[in-house]
C-alpha positions, 0 to 999 in steps of 0.5 A: 220899832222893832230892832232889826238891824244887821248886828241886833242882839237877837238876830246874832243870837239865834244865827249864833244858836243855829251855826252851832247846832250845825247849820252852814248857812247860818254860820257863813252868814254870821262870819260875813256879819263879823267880818268887819269887825274882826278885820279892825280888831287885826288891824296892826297886829301884823308887824311890818316886816312880816307884811311881805309874807302875809296879810290880814286876808290870808288871816281871816281865811285860815281863821274861818276855815277854823270856824267852820271846823269847831263852831260845834265846840263853841259855848256862847257866854254873852253878847261879843262872845264869838267876835272874841272866839274868833278874834282869839283864832285870829291871833293864834293863827298869827302867833304861829306865822310869824314864829314859822318865819321867824324860824325860817329867816333864823336857822339854828347854827351848825345844823344841816337841814335834809329833807325825809321823805318816803315811810320815814316822813310818816313817822317824823309826823307822827313824832311831830304831833305827839311831841307838839300837842299830845302824848304817845300812849302806845307806840305804833309801826311804821306801817301801822303809822302810814295807815293811821296818818292816812286815815286821819288826812283824809278827815282834814279840809282838803287845804290842810291836807294838802299842806301837810303832804307838801311840806310834811309827807313830800319835805317842801319848804314853806315858800316852795309849798306856798308857790304850789298851792298859790297861798303866802309863806304865812298862810301855808304855816298857819294852815300847817299849824292848824292841820297838826292841831287837827291831826293829833285830836282825830289820832287821839279821838280813839284814846289808842295812841294819843292822849291830850296831856294834862 
């Protein structure tokens, strides 16, 4: 009997190789086949006090967006490696959402929050990207910073760009941004974290302004 099951190793290996080569249809099918397995791995991973802020569906949606962005960098290492890759992305999303939600609930004492908007917000975002993900290798002027970020923002997926513009550039709070785009607060925090990573990578690709720390 020829093995042609949904989870057959040969079938999945072929799909994975095709997806890594850039076939979006193959990646879509691969994600559909792994969806039940990923959800099984995520069961119980969202703490009870955070379930009102985001759900398993939120985690999966952001994880799959990341898979489409990063599939060409995935390196198969045997059976189960694709699932392990998805789980690691999902767990990272959960960690970032929980950290941000805890930060929202317990703001630093004696600290007054003031929203920074306008051109100064681009400088703050640039500094955040440098401080969180990369090492600044050259200082940019205010006008140049805005131009660089605007160019980089257009290279993000629409949801990523929208969240950065609302939260980082317009000073909108996580809950307000969530209501504006019809997503959960936790999903907004996940998207924002992934968007910041992607922006830092885009800005670092020229090697001029950001470089990865060792």
